[in-house]
N, C-alpha and C positions, 0 to 999 in steps of 0.2 A: 612799339606796339601799345604799351601802357598809355602813352600820351594820346594816341588815336582814340583809345577807348574812353579816356577822360574827356576829350573834345566832343566825342559823340554823345556822351552823357550830358555834357553841358548844353549841347544843342537841343536835346530832348527836354531838359528842364526849362530852357528858355522858351521853347515852343509851348510848353504847358502854361507858362506864365502869360504869354501873349494871348492865349485864347480865353483866359478867364476875364469875365467882365466885373467891373467894380460894382458892388452892391448899391442899390439906389439910396439906402440910408447914408452911406459914405459919400456918395455924390452930393446929396443934399447938405451934408455937413460942410463940404467944401464950398458949395454954392451960397448957403445962407451965412456961413461963418459966425455962428452964435457964440456969445460970451458964456462962460461957465460950462457946466456939465449937464448932460441929459440922459435919462434912463428910458428903457423900453416900457411903454405903457401896457397895462393889463386891462384897458378899457376898449370897447369897440369904437372904431373910428379914429382913435388917436394912436399914434405909433411912438411918440416921444412925450415925455413929461419932464418938467424942469427938475434938476437935481442941484447939487451944490453950486451956487453962483449963477444958476440959470434963471431965465424968466419965462413966464407963461406966454408972453408975446413971441419970443423966439421959438418956443416949443410949437406954437401955432404955425409959425412960418416954416418950420421943418416939416410939420404934418401936411401943410399945403403943398410944399415941394414934393413930398411923397405922393400926394394925390395927383399932381400934375404928371408925375412919372408913371402913374398907374401901378404903383407898388402897394 
């Protein structure tokens, strides 16, 4: 009986994971594959700014990706 309950719980957890969509920022990070790190921007129109090892050109590419995705 305990095994059936655990299997049911596993199915519920898997269903919850399957219905979640990957956030646009994560999708853009995989699409652009920038070098270095990027931080959240506190300025209008920009979502990413370069952090350690990052470049403005790649931050701009990430922001353009976010714009294309409507995020």
